[in-house]
C-alpha positions as CSV (number, residue, x, y, z in Angstrom):
1,M,148.4,106.0,107.7
2,M,144.9,105.1,108.6
3,G,143.8,107.5,111.4
4,V,140.7,107.7,113.4
5,S,139.4,111.1,114.6
6,S,138.9,111.3,118.3
7,P,135.3,111.4,119.6
8,R,134.0,114.5,121.3
9,A,134.7,114.8,125.0
10,T,132.0,115.7,127.5
11,G,132.4,118.1,130.4
12,N,133.4,115.3,132.9
13,G,136.2,114.1,130.6
14,K,134.3,111.0,129.3
15,V,134.0,110.3,125.7
16,D,130.6,111.0,124.0
17,S,129.9,107.7,122.2
18,K,126.9,109.1,120.4
19,V,129.1,110.8,117.8
20,K,130.7,108.1,115.6
21,Y,133.5,108.9,113.1
22,H,134.7,107.0,110.1
23,S,138.4,106.2,109.5
24,V,140.1,108.7,107.3
25,D,143.2,108.3,105.2
26,V,145.9,110.9,106.0
27,A,149.4,111.4,104.8
28,E,152.1,110.0,106.9
29,E,154.8,112.3,108.4
30,G,157.3,113.2,105.7
31,E,155.3,111.7,102.9
32,D,155.0,113.9,99.9
33,D,151.8,114.5,97.9
34,E,152.7,112.2,95.0
35,A,153.5,109.3,97.3
36,F,150.3,109.8,99.2
37,A,148.2,110.0,96.1
38,G,149.8,106.8,94.8
39,R,149.0,105.0,98.1
40,R,145.4,106.1,97.9
41,R,145.1,104.8,94.3
42,K,146.2,101.3,95.6
43,S,143.9,101.4,98.6
44,P,141.9,98.2,99.0
45,E,138.8,100.3,99.7
46,S,138.3,100.6,95.9
47,H,138.0,96.8,95.8
48,G,135.4,96.8,98.5
49,K,133.4,99.4,96.6
50,T,133.5,97.3,93.4
51,Y,132.4,94.3,95.3
52,V,129.4,96.1,96.8
53,Y,128.4,97.4,93.3
54,A,128.6,93.9,91.9
55,C,126.4,92.6,94.7
56,A,123.8,95.3,94.0
57,F,124.0,94.6,90.3
58,F,123.3,90.9,90.7
59,A,120.7,91.3,93.4
60,S,118.7,93.6,91.1
61,L,118.4,91.1,88.2
62,N,115.0,89.9,89.4
63,S,113.7,93.4,88.8
64,V,114.4,92.9,85.0
65,L,111.7,90.3,85.1
66,L,109.1,92.7,86.6
67,G,110.0,95.5,84.2
68,Y,109.9,93.2,81.2
69,D,106.5,91.8,82.1
70,V,105.1,95.3,82.5
71,G,106.6,96.5,79.2
72,V,105.8,93.5,77.1
73,M,102.2,93.1,78.3
74,S,101.4,96.6,77.1
75,G,101.9,95.4,73.5
76,A,101.2,91.7,73.9
77,I,97.7,92.5,75.1
78,L,96.8,93.9,71.7
79,F,97.5,90.5,70.1
80,I,96.2,88.4,73.0
81,Q,92.9,90.2,72.6
82,K,92.7,89.3,69.0
83,D,94.0,85.7,69.3
84,L,92.1,84.5,72.4
85,Q,89.1,86.8,71.8
86,I,89.1,88.2,75.4
87,T,86.7,90.9,76.5
88,E,87.7,94.4,77.8
89,V,87.0,93.3,81.4
90,E,89.2,90.2,81.0
91,E,91.9,92.4,79.6
92,E,91.8,94.6,82.7
93,V,91.9,91.5,85.0
94,L,94.8,90.0,83.0
95,V,96.8,93.2,83.2
96,G,96.0,94.2,86.8
97,C,95.8,90.9,88.6
98,L,99.6,90.5,88.6
99,S,99.9,93.5,90.9
100,I,97.2,92.3,93.3
101,I,98.4,88.8,93.5
102,S,102.0,89.9,94.0
103,L,101.0,91.1,97.5
104,L,100.9,87.4,98.5
105,G,104.6,87.2,97.5
106,S,105.4,90.4,99.3
107,L,103.8,89.2,102.5
108,A,105.4,85.8,102.3
109,G,108.7,87.3,101.3
110,G,109.3,89.1,104.6
111,R,108.8,85.9,106.6
112,T,110.7,83.8,104.1
113,S,113.7,86.1,104.0
114,D,113.9,86.1,107.8
115,A,113.8,82.3,107.7
116,V,116.1,81.2,104.8
117,G,118.0,84.5,104.2
118,R,117.8,87.4,101.7
119,K,119.9,85.6,99.1
120,W,117.8,82.4,98.7
121,T,114.6,84.4,98.8
122,M,115.7,86.1,95.6
123,A,116.4,82.7,94.1
124,L,112.9,81.5,95.0
125,A,111.4,84.7,93.4
126,A,113.2,83.9,90.1
127,I,112.0,80.3,90.1
128,I,108.4,81.1,90.7
129,F,108.3,83.9,88.1
130,Q,110.0,81.8,85.4
131,T,107.5,79.0,85.9
132,G,104.6,81.5,85.5
133,A,106.2,83.0,82.4
134,A,106.6,79.6,80.8
135,I,102.9,78.7,81.5
136,M,101.8,82.1,79.9
137,A,103.9,81.6,76.8
138,L,102.4,78.1,76.2
139,A,98.8,79.0,77.3
140,P,96.1,77.6,74.9
141,S,93.3,79.5,76.6
142,F,92.5,82.5,78.8
143,P,92.2,80.4,82.0
144,V,95.6,78.9,81.6
145,L,97.1,82.3,80.7
146,M,95.6,83.6,84.0
147,M,97.1,80.7,85.9
148,G,100.6,81.6,84.6
149,R,99.9,85.3,85.3
150,L,99.0,84.7,88.9
151,L,102.1,82.5,89.5
152,S,104.3,85.3,88.0
153,G,102.7,87.8,90.3
154,V,103.7,85.8,93.4
155,G,107.3,85.7,92.1
156,I,107.3,89.4,91.5
157,G,106.0,90.1,95.0
158,F,109.0,88.2,96.4
159,G,111.4,90.0,94.1
160,I,110.3,93.6,94.6
161,M,110.3,93.2,98.4
162,I,113.6,91.5,98.9
163,A,116.1,93.2,96.5
164,P,116.0,96.7,98.1
165,V,116.2,95.2,101.6
166,Y,119.3,93.1,100.7
167,I,121.0,96.0,99.0
168,A,120.3,98.4,101.8
169,E,121.7,95.9,104.3
170,I,125.0,95.4,102.4
171,S,125.6,99.0,101.3
172,P,127.7,101.7,103.1
173,A,125.6,104.7,104.2
174,A,127.3,107.1,101.7
175,A,126.3,105.1,98.7
176,R,123.1,103.4,99.9
177,G,120.7,105.6,98.1
178,S,122.4,105.0,94.7
179,L,122.8,101.3,95.3
180,T,119.3,100.8,96.6
181,S,118.0,102.4,93.4
182,F,119.6,99.7,91.3
183,P,116.3,97.6,91.2
184,E,114.5,100.6,89.8
185,I,117.1,100.9,87.1
186,F,116.6,97.2,86.1
187,I,112.8,97.6,86.2
188,N,113.1,100.4,83.7
189,L,115.6,98.5,81.6
190,G,113.2,95.6,81.6
191,I,110.3,97.8,80.5
192,L,112.4,99.1,77.7
193,L,113.3,95.6,76.6
194,G,109.6,94.7,76.8
195,Y,108.7,97.6,74.5
196,I,111.5,96.6,72.0
197,S,110.3,93.0,72.1
198,N,106.8,94.1,71.3
199,Y,108.0,96.1,68.3
200,A,110.4,93.4,67.1
201,F,107.9,90.5,67.1
202,S,104.7,92.4,66.2
203,G,105.1,91.4,62.5
204,L,104.6,87.7,63.3
205,S,101.3,86.0,63.2
206,E,98.8,86.9,66.0
207,H,98.9,83.3,67.3
208,V,102.7,83.3,67.8
209,N,104.0,86.8,68.4
210,W,102.6,87.4,71.9
211,R,103.8,84.0,73.0
212,I,107.4,84.8,71.9
213,M,107.1,88.2,73.6
214,L,106.2,86.6,76.9
215,G,108.6,83.6,76.5
216,V,111.7,85.8,76.1
217,G,111.2,86.9,79.7
218,I,112.5,83.5,80.8
219,L,116.1,84.3,79.6
220,P,117.2,86.4,82.6
221,S,117.0,83.3,84.8
222,V,120.4,82.2,83.5
223,F,122.0,85.3,84.9
224,I,120.1,85.1,88.2
225,G,121.4,81.5,88.6
226,F,124.9,82.7,88.1
227,A,124.4,85.6,90.6
228,L,123.6,83.2,93.4
229,F,127.2,82.0,93.2
230,V,128.6,85.5,93.4
231,I,126.7,87.5,96.0
232,P,127.0,86.8,99.8
233,E,124.3,86.7,102.3
234,S,123.3,89.9,104.1
235,P,125.6,90.6,107.0
236,R,122.7,91.9,109.0
237,W,120.7,88.7,108.5
238,L,123.7,86.7,109.5
239,V,124.0,88.6,112.7
240,M,120.3,88.0,113.4
241,Q,121.0,84.3,113.1
242,K,123.9,84.7,115.5
243,R,126.4,83.9,112.8
244,A,128.7,86.8,113.6
245,E,131.9,85.3,112.1
246,E,130.2,84.9,108.7
247,A,128.9,88.5,109.0
248,R,132.4,89.7,109.8
249,S,133.7,87.9,106.7
250,V,131.1,89.6,104.5
251,L,131.8,93.0,106.0
252,S,135.6,92.6,105.5
253,K,134.9,92.2,101.7
254,I,132.9,95.4,101.7
255,I,135.0,97.6,104.0
256,E,138.5,96.1,104.2
257,N,139.4,98.1,107.2
258,E,139.5,95.9,110.3
259,E,138.7,98.7,112.8
260,E,135.8,99.9,110.6
261,V,134.5,96.3,110.2
262,E,134.5,95.8,114.0
263,R,132.7,99.1,114.5
264,R,130.1,98.3,111.9
265,L,129.6,94.8,113.3
266,A,129.1,96.1,116.8
267,E,126.5,98.6,115.5
268,I,124.6,95.8,113.7
269,E,124.7,93.5,116.8
270,K,123.4,96.3,118.9
271,A,120.6,97.0,116.5
272,A,119.7,93.3,116.2
273,G,119.6,92.9,120.0
274,V,122.5,90.4,119.9
275,A,125.1,92.3,121.8
276,T,122.7,93.2,124.7
277,A,119.5,91.8,126.1
278,N,116.7,93.4,124.1
279,K,113.1,93.6,125.3
280,W,111.9,93.4,121.7
281,E,113.1,89.8,121.4
282,E,110.0,88.6,123.2
283,K,107.6,90.5,121.1
284,A,106.3,89.1,117.8
285,V,107.2,91.3,114.8
286,W,103.7,91.5,113.5
287,N,102.2,92.4,116.9
288,E,104.6,95.3,117.0
289,L,103.7,96.4,113.5
290,L,100.0,96.2,114.2
291,S,100.4,98.0,117.5
292,P,103.2,100.4,116.7
293,S,105.0,102.8,118.9
294,P,104.8,106.5,117.9
295,S,108.2,106.3,116.2
296,L,107.3,103.1,114.3
297,R,103.9,104.7,113.3
298,R,105.8,107.6,111.7
299,M,108.0,105.1,109.9
300,L,104.9,103.1,108.6
301,I,103.1,106.3,107.5
302,A,106.2,107.4,105.6
303,S,106.9,104.1,104.0
304,C,103.3,102.9,103.1
305,G,102.3,106.4,102.1
306,I,105.1,106.9,99.6
307,Q,104.6,103.4,98.3
308,C,100.9,104.1,97.6
309,F,101.4,107.5,96.1
310,Q,104.0,106.0,93.7
311,Q,101.2,104.0,92.1
312,I,97.9,105.9,92.6
313,T,99.4,108.8,90.6
314,G,99.0,106.5,87.6
315,I,102.4,105.4,86.5
316,D,101.3,101.8,85.8
317,A,98.3,103.0,83.8
318,T,100.7,105.1,81.7
319,V,103.1,102.2,81.1
320,Y,100.6,99.3,80.7
321,Y,98.1,101.3,78.6
322,S,100.5,103.6,76.7
323,P,99.2,102.2,73.3
324,T,95.6,103.0,74.4
325,I,96.7,106.6,75.4
326,F,98.5,107.2,72.1
327,R,95.6,105.7,70.1
328,D,93.3,108.2,71.9
329,A,95.8,110.9,71.0
330,G,95.4,110.0,67.3
331,I,97.9,107.3,66.4
332,K,96.2,104.5,64.5
333,S,98.5,101.7,63.4
334,D,99.8,99.0,65.8
335,S,103.4,99.4,64.7
336,E,103.3,103.2,65.2
337,L,101.8,102.7,68.7
338,L,104.5,100.3,69.7
339,A,107.2,102.5,68.3
340,A,105.9,105.4,70.4
341,T,106.1,103.2,73.5
342,I,109.8,102.7,72.8
343,A,110.3,106.4,73.2
344,V,108.6,106.2,76.6
345,G,110.8,103.3,77.6
346,V,114.0,105.1,76.5
347,T,113.0,108.2,78.5
348,K,112.2,106.3,81.6
349,T,115.5,104.4,81.5
350,C,117.6,107.5,80.9
351,F,116.1,109.5,83.7
352,I,116.5,106.7,86.3
353,L,120.3,107.0,85.6
354,V,120.0,110.7,86.4
355,A,118.4,109.8,89.7
356,I,121.2,107.3,90.6
357,F,123.7,110.1,90.1
358,L,121.8,112.7,92.2
359,I,120.2,110.7,95.0
360,D,123.2,110.6,97.3
361,R,124.3,114.1,96.3
362,V,121.1,116.2,96.3
363,G,119.2,114.0,98.8
364,R,115.9,112.2,98.8
365,K,113.5,115.0,99.7
366,P,114.6,117.6,97.0
367,L,114.3,114.9,94.3
368,L,110.8,113.9,95.6
369,Y,109.7,117.5,95.4
370,A,110.9,117.9,91.8
371,S,109.4,114.6,90.9
372,T,105.9,115.0,92.3
373,I,105.6,118.6,91.1
374,G,106.8,117.7,87.7
375,M,104.4,114.7,87.4
376,T,101.5,116.9,88.5
377,L,102.2,119.3,85.7
378,C,102.8,116.6,83.0
379,L,99.7,114.7,84.0
380,F,97.6,117.8,83.7
381,L,99.2,118.6,80.3
382,L,98.4,115.1,79.1
383,G,94.7,115.6,80.1
384,V,94.6,118.9,78.2
385,A,96.2,117.3,75.1
386,L,93.8,114.4,75.0
387,S,90.8,116.7,75.7
388,L,91.7,119.1,72.8
389,N,92.2,116.2,70.5
390,G,89.2,114.1,71.6
391,H,86.7,116.9,71.3
392,G,87.9,118.2,67.9
393,T,88.1,121.8,69.1
394,G,90.4,122.7,66.2
395,L,92.7,124.6,68.6
396,I,95.6,122.2,67.7
397,S,96.2,120.1,64.7
398,P,96.1,116.2,65.0
399,G,99.9,116.1,64.6
400,A,100.4,118.7,67.3
401,G,98.0,116.8,69.6
402,I,100.0,113.6,69.2
403,G,103.3,115.4,69.8
404,L,101.9,117.1,72.9
405,A,100.6,113.8,74.3
406,L,104.0,112.1,73.6
407,V,105.9,115.0,75.4
408,A,103.5,114.8,78.4
409,V,103.8,111.0,78.7
410,C,107.6,111.1,78.4
411,G,107.8,114.0,80.8
412,N,105.6,112.2,83.3
413,V,107.8,109.0,83.3
414,A,110.9,111.2,83.4
415,F,109.9,113.0,86.5
416,F,108.7,109.7,88.0
417,S,112.0,108.0,87.3
418,V,114.1,110.9,88.7
419,G,112.3,110.9,92.1
420,I,109.4,108.9,93.5
421,G,110.1,105.8,91.4
422,P,113.5,104.8,92.9
423,I,113.2,106.8,96.2
424,C,110.1,105.0,97.2
425,W,112.0,101.7,97.5
426,V,115.1,103.4,99.0
427,L,113.1,104.9,101.9
428,S,111.1,101.7,102.5
429,S,114.3,99.6,102.8
430,E,116.2,102.0,105.0
431,I,113.9,103.6,107.6
432,F,112.9,100.5,109.7
433,P,114.8,98.9,112.6
434,L,116.7,95.7,111.7
435,R,114.3,93.5,113.6
436,L,111.3,94.7,111.6
437,R,112.9,95.6,108.3
438,A,111.9,92.6,106.2
439,Q,108.3,92.4,107.4
440,A,107.7,96.2,107.4
441,S,109.2,96.5,103.9
442,A,106.9,93.7,102.8
443,L,103.9,95.6,104.2
444,G,104.9,98.7,102.2
445,A,105.3,96.6,99.1
446,V,101.8,95.2,99.6
447,G,100.4,98.7,99.6
448,N,102.3,99.4,96.4
449,R,101.1,96.3,94.6
450,V,97.5,96.7,95.7
451,S,97.5,100.4,94.5
452,S,99.1,99.3,91.2
453,G,96.5,96.6,90.7
454,L,93.5,98.8,91.5
455,V,94.8,101.4,89.0
456,A,95.6,98.8,86.3
457,M,92.3,96.9,86.7
458,S,90.1,100.0,86.6
459,F,91.8,102.3,84.1
460,L,89.8,101.1,81.0
461,S,86.5,101.2,82.8
462,V,87.1,104.6,84.4
463,S,88.4,106.0,81.0
464,R,85.2,104.7,79.3
465,A,83.1,106.5,81.9
466,I,84.9,109.9,82.1
467,T,87.3,109.7,79.1
468,V,91.0,109.0,79.1
469,A,91.6,112.8,79.5
470,G,89.4,113.0,82.6
471,T,91.2,110.0,84.2
472,F,94.6,111.8,83.8
473,F,93.1,115.0,85.4
474,I,92.3,112.8,88.4
475,F,95.9,111.5,88.5
476,S,97.2,115.0,88.3
477,A,95.1,116.0,91.4
478,I,96.4,113.0,93.3
479,S,99.9,113.8,92.4
480,A,99.4,117.3,93.8
481,L,98.4,115.7,97.1
482,S,101.6,113.7,97.1
483,V,103.6,116.9,97.2
484,A,102.0,117.8,100.5
485,F,102.6,114.3,101.8
486,V,106.3,114.5,101.1
487,Y,106.5,117.8,102.9
488,H,104.7,116.6,106.1
489,S,105.7,112.9,106.4
490,V,109.0,112.1,104.6
491,P,112.3,112.9,106.4
492,E,115.7,113.4,104.7
493,T,117.8,110.2,105.2
494,K,120.8,111.1,102.9
495,G,124.1,110.0,104.4
496,K,122.7,108.4,107.5
497,S,123.5,104.9,108.6
498,L,120.5,102.5,109.0
499,E,121.0,102.7,112.7
500,Q,121.1,106.6,112.7
501,I,117.9,106.7,110.7
502,E,116.2,104.6,113.4
503,E,117.4,107.2,116.0
504,L,116.0,110.0,113.9
505,F,112.5,108.5,114.0
506,Q,112.8,107.7,117.7
507,A,113.6,111.3,118.5
508,S,110.3,112.6,119.9
509,R,111.3,116.1,120.7
510,E,112.5,118.8,118.3
511,G,115.7,119.2,120.2
512,Q,116.5,115.5,119.9
513,E,115.9,115.6,116.1
514,E,118.2,118.6,115.8
515,E,120.9,116.7,117.7
516,V,120.7,113.7,115.5
517,E,121.0,116.0,112.4
518,L,124.0,117.7,113.9
519,Q,125.7,114.4,114.6
520,D,125.0,113.3,111.0
521,A,126.6,116.5,109.7
522,E,129.7,115.9,111.7
523,H,129.7,112.2,110.6
524,L,129.6,113.2,106.9
525,M,132.3,115.8,107.4
526,Q,134.6,113.2,108.9
527,E,134.0,110.9,105.8
C-alpha cells in the first residue's frame, strides 16, 4: 500500500512540520516479493515520470535554435565574408551582436512569462527567432543581414531565459537537475547540427551556401508548434494566477498520488503567498531585486556570478571562432577546418549527456569543480600549443601542434559541457523564490548574454593585439578564478525542493544551515 512516514515529534508532543516526507511504496501485509514487484512495475508513477520528461523535451526545442545559430555561424561567416565583402570589425559585430541584443529578450522574457505564462513565452521566442532567421537567409546586404541577426537575438533571449524556468517549475526535486539540463543538451545538439550543415553545404557557391546554412535553422519551428499542444502550463505560474484547480490538474499528471499532489500544491501556494497573507505582495519585484535582502543578495551573486563565468572563460570564442583557432594551429583548407569543428561538436554533445547522468547523482558542486579545473588546464594547454606552433620553435612538428590544439579545444568543451555549461542554468532556475524566479532568472541571463557578446565581439581584435595564444592564456586565468568563486559562493542544491533551496539561502546562521541540510538528508532517505 502507499504509506506515509510519520513526521518527527517534538518534546511537547506536537508534530514538527519542518521535516517533510514523501510517500513510499511498501509491501502490504502477507504480500510476497513477486507480487510486490509486479505491483511496482504497474505503478502509475512511471507514467508521471514519462510525462515530465516529455514536457522537458518539448520545452527545450527552442534551445536547438540557439545552438544551431552558434554552430552554423562559425562556418557561414567564412563565406559571408567573401560574398558580402565585410570587414573584420563587421564580422565581430555580426557574430557578437546576437548575444548583446538577446539581453532585451531576456529582460522582457521575465515580465512576459509572468503575464502570459511560461508556455506561450516559449512560443513567442520561436516566432521571433524564426522571423529573424528567414530575414538572414534572404539578406541581400550586410545591413539587412544585421537586421535579421538582431531579431534572432531577441528571440534567443526569450528562449534561453524561459526554458530552464519552466522545466524547474514542473520537475520533481529528485530529477530537477537532469531535466533542467535538457536545454543545454539541445543547445549542444544544435551546435553539432550547425557544424554538420557547414560541412555539408560548403561545396556550393559562396553566394548560396551560407544562405542555405542559415535557412535550415527555420525547420525546428514545426516541432515547436507541435510542442505547444503537448506541454501544460507551469503549475507554479497557475498558482500565482490563483488558478489552483488547473495547477492541481497538472500536478496530478506529474505525480499521480493524490496525497503528494495536495502536499506539493500547498507548498507552492505557501511559496507564492496565496495560502496566507504575504507582505511581499505589496512590493514590486524589481524593487526587491535592486534592493535585495541578505539572502536574496547571496542568490543574485551565485546566479549572476556563475552565469558570467560561464561566458568570460571563452566558450563562445572557442565555438564561434573554432575555424580561426584551427587555422592558427596550422590547418589551411576550409573543408578541413569545418571537419575539425565537427569533432568539437561531437565532443560537446557527448559530454553533456554525461552531465545529465551525473548531475543528480554526484551533485552540482563536485561537477563544477571538475569542470572549472579541467577547463583551466585545457585553455592553458591550448595557449601553449598555439604559442609553439605560431613562433616556429621547432619543439613540435606542425602535425603534432594541430593534434595538441584539437585535443585542447575538445577537452575544453568537454569539461565545459560536463559542469558549468548545464549547471549554470540549473542553479539560476532553482535558487530564487517563486515570486522572483522569472525576473531574477532573466537578470542572470542578461549577464550571461552580455558576457558572451563582449567576448565574441572582441576576440578577433584582442587576438590580433596579443595573438590567439595570448588570448587563451587570459581565458585560462579567468577560469582559475571561477574555481574560487564556486568554492565561496555556490551552494549544493542536489535533491532539494525549490522551497527548501529558498530556506537554505534564508538561513543566516551556521546552525540554521546545518539544520536545513539535515532535514534534506532525511527527506532524501525517505524517498
